[in-house]
C-alpha positions in Angstrom: 20.6 13.5 -5.1 18.4 10.3 -4.4 17.5 8.0 -7.4 14.4 5.9 -7.7 15.2 2.5 -8.8 13.2 -0.7 -8.7 14.7 -4.5 -8.6 13.5 -7.3 -11.1 12.5 -9.4 -8.0 12.4 -9.6 -4.4 15.8 -12.0 -4.2 17.5 -9.4 -5.9 16.3 -6.5 -3.8 17.2 -8.4 -0.9 20.6 -9.1 -2.0 20.9 -5.3 -3.1 19.9 -3.9 0.1 22.5 -6.2 2.2 25.3 -4.6 0.1 23.8 -1.1 0.0 22.8 -0.5 3.7 26.4 -0.6 5.3 27.8 1.7 2.4 24.9 4.2 1.5 22.0 5.6 2.8 18.5 5.3 1.2 14.7 4.1 1.6 12.9 1.2 0.3 9.0 0.9 0.0 6.7 -2.0 -0.2 6.0 -1.0 -3.7 9.4 -2.3 -4.7 10.7 1.1 -5.2 14.0 2.1 -3.6 15.6 5.5 -3.3 19.5 5.7 -3.4 22.1 8.2 -3.7 23.5 8.6 -7.4 26.9 6.9 -6.5 24.9 4.0 -5.5 24.0 3.3 -8.8 27.7 2.6 -10.1 28.3 0.2 -7.0 25.1 -2.0 -7.9 26.4 -2.4 -11.8 29.8 -3.3 -10.5 28.3 -5.9 -7.8 26.6 -7.1 -11.2 22.8 -6.3 -9.5 20.3 -5.6 -11.8 17.9 -2.8 -11.4 15.9 -0.4 -13.5 16.1 3.5 -12.9 12.9 5.2 -12.6 14.3 9.0 -12.4 15.0 11.3 -9.8 13.2 10.9 -6.5 10.3 13.2 -5.7 11.3 15.5 -2.9 8.0 14.1 -1.1 9.9 10.4 -1.0 13.0 11.3 0.6 12.1 14.0 3.1 10.3 13.1 6.4 7.1 14.3 7.0 6.2 16.6 9.5 3.4 16.3 12.0 1.6 19.6 11.4 0.5 19.3 15.1 4.2 19.8 16.4 4.9 22.7 18.9 7.3 25.5 17.4 10.4 26.1 19.5 10.1 29.5 21.2 
């Protein structure tokens, strides 16, 4: 399950992403929100990085959008 979180400022976000990227998959948006696996929350806390949990990431946030013009395989 992906959890949506937000960091208090851009510097904290940058530091956190630097620690998260080698260990966890996730996605970050220009709005400042970041989707991470639930296991990453404990890791961030252990690293002393402040963040706010927004809640479970909506399905649309974590699945790639499909192009409706894509041709199906026969």
